[in-house]
Phi, psi and omega in degrees: 000125180285154176251128177259136177263124179292127185290344184266355183206177178265019182267135173271131182248122179297146178246118183248146169271174184303317182296317180296319179297320178295315181295321178294314179298319179294318175298315178300316178298316180296317178300311184298320179295308183292334178263006180054037175071019183273011172251108179283146181051042178299129178227132177239131179226153172238144175220107180062237180264026182233147174246133178244131176247135179227154178152191180221143176215172182250007176217151175290331177300318179294317178302313179299320180296320175299321177299313185296318179297313179301319180289322179298320182282334188220066186295340184263004183252156173279133179251135173240108178263105179255025176290126183273134175262119186244000000 
């Protein structure tokens, strides 16, 4: 997936094709379903061979469950789980 640099800032913005967007949306839906929506502000991104998870939850169990769902769906990718437990 190419990275586009926004000409108005120093922020790199990921560029996704249609299939990648579908896969991201589907993974986000599966995580939300399996965790019963207990990850607030859930965000799923991909960078190269990595999946990044962001959001907030109130238990480590829910964070681990999100990890398991992502790995079950994408066993060959590296996972970075940045879901914050508050």
